[in-house]
C-alpha positions in Angstrom: 118.6 110.8 118.6 115.9 108.4 118.4 115.0 108.7 122.1 115.0 112.4 121.8 112.6 112.4 118.8 110.3 110.0 120.7 110.2 112.2 123.8 109.4 115.3 121.5 106.7 113.7 119.7 105.1 112.2 123.3 105.2 115.7 124.9 103.8 117.3 121.7 101.1 114.9 121.6 100.1 115.5 125.4 99.7 119.2 124.6 97.3 118.3 121.7 95.5 115.6 123.4 92.1 116.4 125.0 91.7 116.5 128.8 89.5 113.4 129.0 89.3 110.6 126.2 87.9 107.7 128.2 85.7 106.6 131.1 85.1 103.6 133.0 81.7 103.8 135.0 79.6 101.6 137.3 75.9 102.6 137.8 73.0 101.2 139.8 69.3 101.7 139.4 66.0 100.2 138.3 64.6 98.4 135.3 60.9 99.2 134.5 59.0 96.9 132.2 56.4 98.8 130.6 55.0 96.1 128.6 55.4 93.5 131.3 52.8 90.9 129.9 54.9 88.4 128.0 51.9 86.2 126.9 49.9 83.6 128.2 50.2 79.6 128.8 47.8 77.2 130.1 47.6 75.5 133.7 47.0 72.0 134.3 43.3 72.5 133.9 43.7 74.1 130.5 42.9 77.4 131.9 44.9 80.4 130.3 47.5 82.0 132.7 49.1 85.3 132.0 52.8 85.4 132.2 54.3 88.6 133.3 57.6 90.1 134.3 58.2 92.2 137.4 60.4 95.4 137.6 63.7 94.9 139.1 67.2 96.3 140.0 70.0 97.0 137.3 73.8 97.1 137.8 75.6 98.7 134.5 79.4 98.6 133.6 80.3 101.0 130.9 83.3 101.9 128.9 83.2 105.2 126.8 85.6 106.5 124.2 85.2 110.4 123.6 86.5 110.4 120.2 85.5 113.9 119.2 84.6 117.0 121.0 80.8 116.6 120.9 80.7 112.7 120.2 81.5 109.4 121.7 81.2 105.5 121.7 79.9 103.6 124.7 80.3 99.6 125.1 78.7 98.1 128.1 77.2 95.1 130.1 74.2 95.3 132.5 72.8 92.6 134.9 69.0 93.0 135.4 67.3 91.1 138.1 63.6 90.6 137.7 60.8 88.0 138.5 58.8 85.8 136.2 55.2 85.5 137.4 53.0 82.6 136.3 49.7 81.8 138.1 50.8 83.7 141.2 54.2 82.1 141.4 57.1 84.1 141.2 60.5 83.0 139.9 63.9 84.9 139.8 64.7 85.7 136.1 68.1 87.5 135.5 68.5 89.3 132.1 72.1 90.0 130.9 72.7 92.8 128.3 75.5 93.8 126.2 75.2 97.0 124.3 76.8 99.6 122.0 75.7 103.2 122.1 76.7 106.4 120.0 76.9 109.5 122.2 76.1 113.0 121.2 76.9 115.9 123.8 75.5 119.2 124.2 78.8 120.6 125.7 82.4 120.2 124.5 85.0 117.7 125.8 86.5 119.0 129.0 83.1 120.8 130.3 82.2 120.3 133.9 78.7 119.2 132.9 77.8 117.4 129.9 74.3 116.4 128.9 74.0 113.9 126.2 71.6 111.9 124.0 72.4 108.4 123.0 71.1 105.6 120.7 72.3 102.2 120.0 71.8 98.5 119.8 72.0 95.6 122.4 71.3 91.9 122.9 69.4 90.7 126.1 69.9 87.0 127.3 66.7 86.0 129.3 67.7 83.0 131.8 64.4 81.3 132.7 63.9 79.9 136.2 65.9 76.7 136.7 68.1 77.7 133.7 71.9 78.7 134.0 73.7 81.3 131.5 76.8 78.9 131.9 75.2 76.1 130.3 73.8 78.1 127.3 70.2 77.8 128.6 69.5 81.4 127.9 67.1 82.8 125.4 68.7 85.8 123.6 66.9 88.6 121.6 68.1 91.6 120.1 67.0 95.2 120.0 67.5 99.1 120.0 67.9 101.6 122.7 67.7 105.1 123.1 67.8 107.8 126.0 69.8 110.5 127.4 71.6 111.6 130.6 74.0 114.0 132.3 77.7 113.3 133.1 79.5 115.7 135.8 83.0 115.9 136.4 83.7 116.0 140.3 87.4 116.0 140.2 90.0 115.6 137.4 89.6 111.7 137.4 86.1 111.3 139.2 82.7 112.0 137.7 78.9 111.2 138.2 76.6 110.3 135.7 72.7 109.9 135.5 71.1 107.7 132.8 67.8 107.4 131.5 67.2 105.0 128.6 64.6 102.9 126.8 65.4 99.6 125.6 63.0 97.8 123.0 63.7 94.0 122.7 62.0 91.0 121.1 59.8 88.9 123.4 61.9 86.0 125.0 59.4 83.2 124.9 57.1 81.8 122.4 53.8 82.1 124.2 50.2 82.7 122.9 48.8 86.1 123.2 52.2 87.9 123.2 51.6 91.6 123.1 54.5 92.6 120.8 57.9 93.8 121.8 59.2 94.0 125.5 59.9 97.6 126.6 62.3 98.3 129.5 63.2 101.7 131.1 66.5 102.1 132.8 66.9 104.9 135.4 70.3 104.8 137.0 73.0 106.9 138.7 76.8 106.0 139.0 80.4 107.0 139.3 82.9 107.3 136.6 86.8 107.3 136.5 88.0 109.7 133.8 91.2 109.2 131.8 
């Protein structure tokens, strides 16, 4: 009797469940730093030297839960690769980001094309040249992000996504003449697996 009731509840629930409730996606794109001056330091002669951050590439992994017809929640990790410039010398500086975003869709769950707006919070761990994230040498700052994009269903289980987001984070270093918060723009395209 218990097995029969369990089977009935399962099939009744499947009929009521939405077509897609979760997504796992991988995206690649660019990171552009609008406020790329991090401040200034002094060289060996005591002259001021500007410290800047170059644009770079970005690799993002996202897990999305679409909990309501027009709403969802997204958790993710992004690896950003950039270069730190000091007195003409360039050094690699990766940035690791973890984030949570709330999604608001323009079309209901199950639609083939779903434009969305998003906003959320993140942490950004800056790994200075010569340091390692594995030894806790990174500098972690918190911030907010917002933006939007479009999700498109290609097949029942494969989708495409385009994201455009602005990240606002605290400056990673304590330098003189720091101009304020660091702005980072993400433009990316990716593939999603739909469940």
